Each structure stands twice: as structure tokens, then as C-alpha cells.
N, C-alpha and C positions, 0 to 999 in steps of 0.2 A: 741458213743465210750464206754460209761459205760456199755451198754447192751452187747457189744461184749466182753468186759473184764470180765464181770460177767459170760457169757456163757463159755468162755475159762477156767476160774477158776473152773466152775462146772464140765466141761468135764474132766479136769486134775484131779480134786479130785475124780471123779467117777472111772477113770482109776486106780488111786493109790489105792483106796479101793478095786477094783476088783483084782489087782495084789497082794495086801496084803492078801486077802482071799485065793487066789490060793496058795500062798507061804505057808500060814499057814495050809491049808487043805491037800496038796499033798507033797510028798517028791520031792527032786530035780530031781531024775531020772525019775519020772513019768511026771514032768513038761517038762523036755527036750524031752522025748519021744513024748508026746502029741504035744508040740510045733513043733517038727520035722514033724509029721504027718500032722498037719494043714499047715505048710509051704509048704510041698510037694504037698498037695491038691491045695493050692493057685497057685503054679507054673504050675500045670497041667491045671487049668481053666483060668488063666490069659493069655491075649494075650502077645506075645513076644515084647520086647522093640526093636525098629528098629535102635539101635545105636551100632551095632557091638557086642563087648564083654560086654557091659553094661547090668547088670542084676538087678532084683528087690532087690537083696541083696545090690548092690552098691547104688541104689536109697534110700533104707531105711537107710543105713549107712550114706550116705551123708546128708540126712534130719536130722537125729539124731545129727550128728556132727555140722551141721549148727545151729540147735536149741541150742545145748550146748554152742556154741561160742557166740550166741546172748545173752543167759542168763548170761554167764560169763562176757560179755562186759557190760551188764546192771548192774551187781553187782559191776563192777570196776568204772564205770562212775557215778558221783553223780546224784541224781534224778533231781534236778533243782537248779539253783542259786536263792538266795533270790532276789525278785524284789525290786530294790531301785531307788531312784531319787537323783541326786546330783546337787547342785547349789552353786554358790559362795555367801557367806554372808559377813557381816562386819568383822567377825573374822576368815575368811577362807572358805574352802569348807565345805558344810553341806550335809550330806547323811542321807536320811530318808528311812526306810524300809516301803513298802506299805502294808504288811499284817496287822500290828497293826492299821494303818490308816483305812483300810477296815473294820476291826472288830469294831472300834470305830464309824465310820460312820453308820454301820449297826445298832449298839445298839441305837444310837441317832435317826435314822429314825424309828426304831420300836417303840420308845416312842411317836412318833407323832400319834395323834388320827385318822388321815386320812389313815394311812398306816397299812394294815393288814399283808402283807408279802412283803419282798423286798430281792433282791439279788444284791449285789454290786460287781463290778470288776474294779480295777484301773490298768491302763497301763501307764508306763512312756513314754512321747513323746520326740522326738528330740528337744532339746532346753534347756533353762536354768531353770530347775526345773518345767516344766509343766507336768501335769498328766491328762490323759483322763479317765473319769469314765463312766462306764455303770451301770445303775440302772434298774433292771428288776421289774417293778411293773406289772400292767395289760397291759401296753404298754411299748415300749422301750423308755428310757429317756437317753439322752447323756449330760454330762456336762464336763467342763474343769476347773481344779483347777490351779490357777496361784498364784504367790506371790503378785500381784498387787491388 
């Protein structure tokens, strides 16, 4: 997934650079004239769309509108909720965020002489304060943290 995200960002950045260079180098009339010529050439060489009055202009416009809506939605919706685990203690409900626990476990594990590199991931389990942990060493290691 990271590779796809990186390739997507690279393609978008390259397109933005190309658009910026074109806008800087040419006047708007030249860009519109050249764009119209290329669009007409594309329409002459591209096969027709077999959906009645639906044209390439509609397809491109729908794609751009959908892309804009997705980006707009992603800007409105928060990235992710903080991962927490909640359990009842003697003084009421206790909530613990898992990111600081992951970083502390990672620092402690890296200080062990046997460990050269480790990646930890904690997930809350259904139940009263149980956490499932994944530790990636040279092999996959699973452990469960409980309050007992």
C-alpha cells in the first residue's frame, strides 16, 4: 500500500510540475488553442463510447468530480481515531492510549542485547482491557497483554 501511495504522489507531483511549467511558459490563449487541438485529435482517434449521448468529456468530467468529492470527503473526515483500550478499575473506568505504550515497548525491546530491530503493533481486543500485540523480529511473534 505504501508503494501505491508513493507512486500516486509521484505521478500527481509530476503532473503538477508539468502543468506549472506549461502555464508559466505559454499564454492562456496558446494553452487553450493547443488543448483544443489535442482534444480534437483524441476524439478523432479514440473509439466512440457505446452509451448513447455519453462522451469522453462527460467521462473526464465525472472522473474529476468524483476525485474532487473523494478528496473533499477525506479532508472532512478525521484520519483515524486514537487507538485506546478501556477497562474498569478500582477508581472507575480507565482508558489507555496504545501509541505511547507501543513506543515505550519498542524502546525497551531495543535495549535488549538480543534484539537488533523490532516493530510492534498493539490492537485492542474485545473484552475487559485485553491487548493483542504483534512483534516483528525475524519471525512473527504474538503476545497478549492482560491485567492479570
